[in-house]
C-alpha positions in Angstrom: -15.6 13.8 32.0 -13.1 11.7 30.2 -10.0 10.6 32.1 -7.4 11.4 29.5 -4.6 10.7 32.0 -5.5 7.0 32.2 -2.8 4.6 31.4 -3.2 3.1 28.0 -4.9 -0.3 28.1 -3.3 -3.5 26.9 -4.2 -4.3 23.3 -6.2 -7.4 24.3 -8.4 -5.2 26.5 -9.4 -2.8 23.7 -12.5 -2.6 21.7 -13.1 -5.6 19.5 -13.5 -4.3 15.9 -15.0 -7.6 14.8 -17.9 -7.0 17.1 -17.3 -10.0 19.3 -17.6 -9.6 23.0 -14.2 -9.3 24.7 -13.4 -11.7 27.5 -12.0 -8.8 29.5 -14.3 -7.2 32.1 -14.4 -3.4 32.5 -13.1 -1.9 35.7 -15.8 -0.5 38.0 -14.2 2.9 37.8 -14.5 2.9 34.0 -18.2 1.8 34.3 -18.9 4.6 36.7 -17.3 7.1 34.3 -19.4 5.7 31.5 -22.6 6.3 33.5 -21.6 9.9 34.2 -22.8 10.6 37.8 -22.5 14.4 37.2 -25.5 14.2 34.8 -27.8 12.5 37.4 -28.6 15.6 39.4 -31.1 17.2 36.9 -33.6 14.3 36.7 -33.1 13.5 40.4 -34.0 17.1 41.3 -37.0 17.1 39.0 -38.2 13.8 40.5 -37.9 15.3 44.0 -39.9 18.4 42.8 -42.6 16.1 41.5 -42.7 14.2 44.8 -43.0 17.4 46.8 -45.7 18.7 44.5 -48.0 15.8 45.4 -48.5 17.4 48.8 -48.3 14.2 50.8 -47.3 14.4 54.5 -43.7 13.7 55.2 -43.0 10.3 56.7 -40.5 7.5 56.6 -42.5 5.9 53.8 -42.4 9.2 51.8 -38.7 9.4 52.3 -38.1 5.8 51.2 -40.2 6.3 48.1 -38.5 9.5 47.3 -35.1 7.9 47.7 -36.1 4.9 45.6 -37.4 7.1 42.8 -34.4 9.3 42.8 -32.2 6.2 42.3 -34.5 5.3 39.4 -34.3 8.8 37.8 -30.5 9.2 38.2 -28.3 6.2 38.6 -30.7 4.0 36.5 -32.6 5.8 33.7 -30.2 8.8 33.3 -27.2 6.5 33.6 -28.7 4.3 30.9 -29.0 7.2 28.5 -25.3 8.1 29.1 -24.2 4.5 28.3 -26.3 4.4 25.2 -25.0 7.7 24.0 -21.4 6.7 24.6 -21.8 3.4 22.8 -23.3 5.0 19.6 -20.8 7.9 19.7 -17.8 5.6 20.1 -16.4 6.3 16.6 -16.7 10.0 17.0 -15.3 9.9 20.5 -12.3 7.9 19.2 -11.4 11.1 17.2 -12.6 13.9 19.5 -12.3 12.3 23.0 -10.1 9.2 22.8 -9.8 9.1 26.5 -13.5 8.2 27.0 -14.0 4.7 28.5 -15.1 3.0 25.3 -12.6 4.3 22.7 -9.8 4.1 25.2 -10.5 0.4 25.7 -11.2 0.7 29.4 -14.7 -0.5 28.5 -13.7 -3.4 26.1 -15.4 -5.2 23.3 -19.2 -4.8 23.3 -19.4 -4.1 27.1 -20.6 -0.6 26.4 -23.7 -1.9 24.7 -24.1 -4.7 27.3 -24.0 -2.2 30.1 -26.7 -0.1 28.4 -28.9 -3.1 28.0 -28.4 -4.3 31.6 -29.2 -0.8 32.9 -32.3 -0.7 30.8 -33.5 -3.9 32.3 -32.7 -2.7 35.8 -34.6 0.5 35.2 -37.6 -1.3 34.0 -37.6 -3.6 37.0 -37.3 -0.7 39.4 -40.0 1.2 37.6 -42.4 -1.8 37.7 -41.7 -2.2 41.5 -42.8 1.4 42.1 -46.1 1.3 40.4 -47.9 1.3 37.0 -47.6 5.0 36.3 -44.0 5.0 37.3 -43.4 2.1 34.9 -45.1 4.1 32.2 -42.8 7.1 32.8 -39.8 4.8 32.9 -40.7 3.2 29.6 -41.1 6.6 27.9 -37.9 7.8 29.3 -36.0 4.8 28.2 -37.5 5.0 24.7 -36.3 8.6 24.4 -32.9 7.6 25.8 -32.3 5.0 23.1 -34.0 7.1 20.3 -31.8 10.1 21.2 -28.6 8.2 20.3 -29.3 5.0 18.5 -30.0 4.7 14.8 -32.3 5.0 12.9 -33.7 7.9 14.9 -30.6 9.6 16.3 -32.7 12.5 17.6 -29.5 14.2 18.8 -28.6 15.1 15.2 -31.4 17.7 15.2 -31.3 20.9 17.2 -35.1 20.6 17.6 -35.7 17.0 18.5 -32.4 16.3 20.5 -32.8 19.0 23.2 -36.6 18.2 23.3 -36.0 14.5 24.1 -33.4 15.3 26.8 -35.6 18.1 28.3 -38.7 15.9 28.5 -36.8 13.0 30.0 -34.8 15.0 32.5 -37.5 17.3 33.6 -41.1 16.4 32.7 -41.0 12.6 33.0 -38.8 12.8 36.1 -41.3 15.2 37.7 -44.3 13.1 36.6 -42.7 10.0 38.0 -41.9 11.6 41.4 -45.5 12.7 41.8 -46.8 9.3 40.6 -44.6 7.4 43.2 -45.8 9.5 46.1 -49.5 9.5 45.1 -49.6 5.9 44.0 -51.5 6.9 40.9 -51.8 9.4 38.1 -50.6 12.9 39.3 -53.0 15.8 39.3 -53.5 18.1 36.3 -51.7 21.1 37.9 -48.6 18.9 38.6 -48.6 17.6 35.0 -49.0 21.1 33.7 -45.9 22.3 35.6 -43.9 19.3 34.5 -44.6 20.1 30.9 -43.9 23.8 31.3 -40.5 23.1 32.9 -39.8 20.6 30.2 -40.2 23.3 27.6 -37.9 25.6 29.6 -35.4 22.8 29.8 -35.4 22.6 26.0 -33.9 26.1 26.0 -31.4 25.1 28.6 -30.3 22.0 26.6 -29.8 24.3 23.6 -27.1 26.2 25.5 -24.9 23.1 25.3 -24.7 23.4 21.6 -22.9 26.7 21.4 -19.6 25.3 22.4 -19.4 22.9 19.5 -20.7 24.8 16.5 -17.7 24.2 14.3 -17.5 20.5 15.1 -21.3 20.0 14.6 -21.1 21.7 11.2 -18.4 19.4 10.1 -20.2 16.3 11.4 -23.6 17.2 9.9 -25.2 17.7 13.3 -28.0 20.3 12.8 -27.9 22.0 16.2 -29.8 25.3 16.4 -26.7 27.4 16.4 -25.7 25.7 13.2 -29.1 25.9 11.5 -30.2 29.4 12.7 -26.9 31.1 13.5 -25.5 31.8 16.9 -27.3 34.9 17.9 -30.8 33.9 16.6 -30.4 30.5 18.3 -29.4 32.2 21.6 -32.4 34.6 21.4 -34.7 31.7 20.8 -33.1 29.7 23.7 -33.6 32.6 26.1 -37.2 33.1 25.1 -37.9 29.4 25.6 -36.3 29.4 29.0 -38.3 32.5 30.2 -41.8 32.1 28.7 -42.7 28.9 30.5 -41.6 30.4 33.8 -43.8 33.4 33.2 -46.7 31.0 32.5 -45.9 29.3 35.8 -46.1 32.6 37.6 -49.5 33.3 36.1 -50.8 29.8 37.1 -49.6 30.1 40.6 -51.4 33.5 41.0 -54.5 31.8 39.7 -54.2 28.9 42.0 -53.9 31.0 45.1 -50.1 31.0 45.7 -49.2 34.7 45.1 -46.1 34.6 47.4 -44.6 31.7 45.4 -45.5 33.4 42.2 -43.7 36.5 43.3 -40.6 34.6 44.3 -40.4 33.0 40.8 -41.0 36.3 39.2 -38.0 37.7 41.1 -35.9 34.7 39.9 -37.0 35.4 36.3 -35.9 39.1 36.7 -32.4 38.0 37.7 -32.2 35.5 34.9 -33.1 38.3 32.4 -30.2 40.3 33.7 -27.8 37.4 33.3 -29.1 36.7 29.8 -27.9 40.1 28.7 -24.3 38.9 29.2 -25.1 35.5 27.7 -26.3 37.2 24.5 -23.1 39.2 24.1 -21.2 36.0 23.3 -23.2 32.8 23.6 -20.3 30.5 22.9 -18.2 32.1 25.7 -20.9 32.7 28.3 -23.2 29.6 27.9 -21.2 27.6 30.6 -21.3 30.6 32.9 -25.1 31.0 32.4 -25.6 27.3 33.0 -24.0 27.8 36.4 -26.0 30.9 37.3 -29.2 31.5 35.4 -30.0 27.8 35.0 -29.6 27.4 38.8 -32.2 30.1 39.4 -34.6 28.3 37.0 -34.1 25.0 38.8 -34.7 26.7 42.2 -37.9 28.0 40.8 -39.0 24.5 40.1 -39.0 23.6 43.8 -40.7 26.8 44.7 -43.5 25.9 42.3 -43.7 22.3 43.6 -43.9 23.5 47.2 -46.7 25.9 46.1 -48.7 23.0 44.8 -48.2 21.1 48.0 -49.2 24.1 50.2 -52.3 24.8 48.2 -53.3 21.2 48.1 -54.0 21.1 44.4 -50.9 19.0 43.3 
């Protein structure tokens, strides 16, 4: 969240429009705001689900690997994506959110870009230290992070590719990485299948974020799904995409010999469907509410599914 109450910076500490690096250093608080800790939970949770799905016995080593990987998923890779996004959105933010760290001058000169590069290097180093498959997942996640915001790709300008990139990074790759860290190699096929299914569901969740900015996206040429399809069709599509992968997970868990876990997730889906009825009444109004309720139930189901893989020994 932007700190709009921050004291206006001195002129010499502001962004250098010539592109030269400012001699002023950003304050640690501004850097932390740029990295948006509030966004770290989703990939850290997905990483933990992946680690649990591997079914390895709990130990001190397991805990240390889980902690190291969660740092990689959240404070490193996810934080990198936030810095990249703010740097390439700095001109738009100067109009819409002038209190953000870069347009306000609290991150001066090219330090926004520099921080994104530094965090990219740190992420790669951490991924390499945790193993080959973790490094592979880290590289893919970082590529998506840069492609989402940076030209020429700017995946975020499309309601199809933007949410897909975020969903795959925050859910699928994070889950895959968690399983890879714990197993020390390529995760099992069931774990990868669940990672992909929850990535598809997360695509629908990411689409919910677009309903609050339909007017602004239309003016800026951002082709979010509510802009392209219309609000209600986009909401119906988002709901379907959130539910269908979870239904597939229920079927797979039954087939894999975990009927109790499948029943729990089925119950969570039933509650989500009830909540979706309100969401569809007015998606722009109720999307934040659904994110705090229905999305939480979906996320809880991820851990139920991960634990089921661990208990059946097929993760």
